[in-house]
N, C-alpha and C positions, 0 to 999 in steps of 0.2 A: 528304332535303332538308338544305341547308345554309344557314347564316346568319351574318352578323358577330357575332350574340349566341350561337348555339347550335351553329354549325358551325365554330367557332374552335378552334384547337389551341394550347394555352397551355404553354409551358415556363417554369418559374420556378427560378432557382437562387439560393439566399440563401447568402453566404459571410460569416462573421463571424470577425473576428481579435481577438486581445486578450480582452477580456471582454464585448464587445458594449456597446450603449448602456444597457442595462437590466441589466447584469451587475455583477459586483464589478471594480473597476478593477485591472488587471494592472500591476505595477511594470515600468517600462520599463528594460531591461538598460543598466547604464552611466550612468543619469541620476540616480541615487540613489533612497533608499527613499521620499522624499516626493514623487516625481514619478511620475506614471502617465498611460499613453496609452490611449484607447479608439478602436477602428476598427471600423465596420461597413460592409460592402459588399453591396448587394442588386442583382441583375441579372435582369431579365425580358424575355422574347422572346415577341411574338405573331405569329401568322401568320394572316391572314384568308383562309380558303379560297375564298371568293367573288371577291374582288377580286384574290387572289395578291399582296397587298401585306403588308410586314412592319412591326413596330414594336419597337424595341430601347429598353430603359430601364436605365440603371445610375444607383445612387443611392450616394454615399459620405458616411458621416458619420464625423467625426474631432474628437476632443477631446483636450486636454492639461491635466493638473491638477498644481498644486504648492501644498501648504498649503490655505488657503481659497479659492484662486483656480482658475477653470476657463475655458478658451478653446476655443470649438467653432466648427465650420462643417459645412455640408452642401452637397455639389456634386451637381448633377443634369445628366444627359445623357438627353434625350428625343428619339429619332430615328425618326419615321415614314419610311418607304421613299419615299412621295410624300404629303406633306401636303396637297396640293390634291385629290388623288383620294380619300383617306381622310377619313371624316367628322370635322370638327374638334370636333364636340360629344363624339364618343367618344374620340379619339385626340389632339386638340390639335395645336399647332405645334411646330415643331423648337425645343428649348429646350437649351442648353448653358452652364453657368456656375454661380455661387454662388446657392443657393436661400436659405440661412440662415446666420446668423452670430451669436454670442454671447459675452459675457463676464459671469461671475458670480463673486460673493463670498459665502461662507457662514460664518457663526459660530454659536454657540449661541443668540445672541439677536437675530441680524439675517441676512436674506437679501436680497442686491441682485443684479440681472441687468439688462443692457441688451442690446438687439438683438432676438433671437428670444425672446418672452415669453409665458407661459401663465398662466392662473389659473381656478379654479372657485370659485363662491361657492355654498354650500349644496349641493343636489343638481343644480345647473346651471339653475335656473329663472330667475335674474336674469343669469347669466353662466356661460359655459363656453367659455374659449378653450383648445383642446386639439389634439393631433395624434393620429391613428390610422393608423400605418404599414400595417397589415394591409390597410386598403382605401383607402390613399393619399389621406387626407382630413386637412385641418387648416383652422383658421380663425384662425391664429396672427396675433398682433400684432407689428409691429416698433416697440419702444419701450422702456419701462422697467417694471420690476417690483420692488416692495419689500414686505418682511414683517418685522414686529417682534414679539417675544414677551416678555412680562412676567408671570412666574408662569404661570397657567392661562389668561391673556387673550393675545389676539393681534390684530394688525391687518395688513390686506393693501391694497395699493394697486397699480393698473396703469393705464398710460397709453400710447398709441400709435396708429398707423395699422394698417389691416387688412392691407396688402400692400406688399411692396418696389417692385413693378412697376406696379401699377394701384390706387392707393389711392382709395377713395370714402367712407371714414368716418374720423374721429378720435374715440377713446373715451377716457374717464377713470371709473374705477370703484373702489370701496373697500368693505371689509368689515370689521366689527369683531364679533369672538367672545368672548362673556362666560360663564364657567362659572356654574352654578347648582347648588343642593343636588341630592343623590341623583343624581349623575351626569348631569345635564341640561345642555345648552348652548344659549344664546341667541344667534342671528346677526343682525346689522342690516346691510342692503346697500343701496347705491346705485349706479346706472349713468347715465352721461351720454355720449349717442353723437350726433354732429352730422356732417352732410355737409361733405366738404372742397370740394366744388365742382367736382371733376374725377373722372375716371374713368367707366367705362361704367354704373356702378350708382348713380351719384350722384343725390341727390334734395334738394330745397331744404327740408330739415327735419332734425329731430332727435328723439330719444326720451329721456324721462326715466323711468326705473324706481326704484321704492322698495319695499323689502320686508323681511321677516323670516322667520327659520325658528327652530324649536324642536324638539329631539329628545333623546332619552335612552333609558335602559333602565329597565325595571321588574323589578327584582330578576333572576332567571335565567329568568323567564317569557316576557318580550316586549321587544321595541324598538318604539319609536313615533317617529314623524317627521311634521311638518307644516310647509308653507312657502306663503306667499301674497306675490305681487308685482304692484303696479299699474303700469300702462304709460300714460303721457301722451305724446302726439304733438304737436311743436311744428312749425308751418308757418311758415317764415321770409319767405314771400311776403306782402305786405300783403293782408290781406282772404282770404288762402288758407284753404282747407277744413281744419278740424282735428276728426277723428273722436272721438266720446265716449270716455271712459276705458276701456281694456282691462285685463285681469288674466289672471294664471296662477296656478293653485293645485294643489298636489300634496300628498298625505298617504300614509303608509305604516304598516302594523301588522305586525310579524312575531312570530309565536308560536312557542315551543319546547316541544313536548309529547313528550319522550322521542325516540322513534325517528321521529315525525313533525314536520316543520317546515312551518308554513303562513304564507305571505306573501300580503298583500293590499295592492293599491295603487289610488289614485283620482286622476284628473286632471280640471281643468276650464280650458279655454282659450277666451278671447274677445277678438277683436282684438289677438291676440299674435304676430303674424308678425313675427319679428326675425331678423336675419342671423348674431347672435352668442351664441345660446343653443343649448343642446342638453338640454333639460330631461327628466326621466323620462318615458317614454311610456306607461305602464302597459299596455304590450304585451311580451308574451314576446320577448326578444332570443335569437336562433338563431345557432348556430355553423355549421351545414351550409347550402350555397350555396343550394339551392333552397327551403328553409324561409325562409331570409333574404330571397331575392329575392321571395317570393310573401307575405311579411309586409305587415300594414297599416301598419307604421312608416313606410314610405316615402310613404304617403299620408296621414299625419295632417295635419288642418287646424287649424293653430294659430290662426286667425281664429275658428274656432267648432267646437269638439269637446269632449266630456266623456264618461268612461267609467271602466271599472275592470278589475282583474286579479286572479284568485285562482290562486296557485301552490302546489301541494303536493309535498313530498318525503318518501318513506317509505323508510326503511333497514330492510330485511328481514333482512339478515345482512351479514357482513363482505364478502360477494361479491356481493351483489344489492341493486340500489336502483332504486326505481320514481319516476317524476315524471309529474305531470299538471297541466295549466293550462287555465283558460279565461278569455278576455278579450272584452269587448264595449264599443262605443262608438257614439255618436250625434252629430249636429249639432242646434243648436237651431232654426235658421231655414230648413232645407232637408232633404230625405230623403237621407241618406248613411249608413245604418248599416254596421257590421261587427263580425264576430265571428270568434274563432279557437279551436278546440278541439285540445289537443295532448296526446300520450302518449309516454313513453320508458322503456326498461328497459335498465338497465346491468349487465352480468354479467362476473364474473372467472372465466376457466376456465384454470388451471394458469399463471397469470401473463399470460395474454392477455386483453385487455379487449375486450368485444364490446358494441356499443350499437345498439339498434334503435329507430327513431322512426317515428310515424305522426301524421297531423294533417291537419285540414280548415279552410280558410278560406272565408268569403263576405264580400264587400264590394260596396258601390256607389260607384264613383269619378266625379267630375265631370270630363268631358273635353269642353272648349269649352262648347257649349250643352246637350250630351247627358249622361245619366247612363248609365255603363257598369257592367254587373253581372259580377263575377268569383266563380266558385267553382274551389277549388284542392284537391285531394286528393293528398297527398304521402307516399311510403315513402322511408325512408332507413335505410342500415346503415353502420357503421364497425367496423373491426377494427384494433386497435392490438397488434402483436406485437413485443415485445422479443426480440433475439436474444441480447443480453448488456447489460452495463452501459453500453456504449457506442452500440451500433447498435439502431435500431428502424425498424419499416415500419408506415405508416398506410395503409390502403385503404378508401375510401369509395365507395359507390354510391347514387344518388338518382334517383328518378323522380317526375314530377309531372303529373298529369292536369289540364287546364285547360279550364274552360267559360267562354266570354266572350261577353257578349250585350249589344249597344247597345239600351237601352230606347227610343230614338227610332226605330229601324228594325226592332225585332223582329216586328212585325207581317207584314213581308213578306221578312224575311231570317232564314235559319236561324242559330242561335249558332254561333260558331267553337268547335270542340273539337279539342284538339291535346295532344300529350305532350312534355314536355322531359326529358331525361336527362343524367346527369353521372356519369363515373366518374373517380376521381382516386387517385394514389398518392403517398406522401411517403416518402422514406428519409432518417432522420435520423441524424446522428452527433453524440453528446453531447461537449461541451456547445453548440457553436456553428454546427453546419453542417447544412443540409437541402437536399434536391433534390426538386422537386415536377414532376409530370406531370398534366394535367387534359385530359381529352377531353369535349365537349359535342355534343349532337345533338338534333334536334327534327323533328317531322313537321307543324309549322305551314306551310301552303302560302303564307303571306304573307311568309315569311322566305326 
């Protein structure tokens, strides 16, 4: 069986020149020692085996720096072979042009940037404006960012609209960081977000967030962190409904016990569904595709969810490391439990890294008026083999058995039972080149 999800052949080529956007700038020949150029190009090609249609994406990031100033831009070409036939929700429409552009100036005491701007307050509970190129996601603002530093204290301010092409909100936010004794830090944060009255997602209202976070180290034994933010919704329509105050809370304790490292997290969200936050989830973050796809993270209910995570790392030797975790969450006002158990072993064999993973998740997800139960059991393995200091090969295989049952129809309908599979290989050339090939397939009859 093939599908646009699991029967798709993906070929991805990543080409980085110079130092890449995340690397050390390389001096541009003939432009002087204080001038540097950074260029990154990423090309991806998708072939949908069901529709026999293709999608080609090319993203070019370029920046030039001299002294404290940097000028940059991102150019995007997104080309579905037939934008009307392919699902717009999956593939989008034809796009060619400038996606982002920015100008920034940086000194020892001041950072200024206009155009494409980002900021994260605390652990992201009040504000996290960021970009993740790996999954092609961002909630970037188009506006202004400034940060000032005085001794160990600092202040950040960000303001702008959410999008170049379809703005639906304008945001203003600030954060003050103050040093405390014993290596602790106090943060005070505020976020104001209002509808601009246009765009597909506009609404006649705005949000007011106020919060604080406190974190630091307890000697060499532990790191502690806690954050609490209140959310008040303002309805701009006369007599319009304003829900009760919502909140977001997060705490973290990390213990360092010799070869054992223990991490614990707790979250509590109530009426906290917001478009510009990406708070800690208190769920394990996975690097492998099927573990990540089957994670509860995609179904977290910020309007009503609380729960926690325990994650343990044990170093047995220089060549062997074990990792295990367990997370569980629930809703206050309806039945929506979720839990995950995960185990991993990492072993080095004569320079080759071998990682074996297994895990099980169970969760109940609200789909329309019904509760749908999912059980997923996943096995995954990765081998990373370096040929020399320049070339290496990564091979990953994953298989995930899924049982899906709609609790509203299970009295007269058997659960769906299917298996998803992925095999991928990536050839890397240090420091800036990689070529990847991924194949997916499933026996889900609905696909």
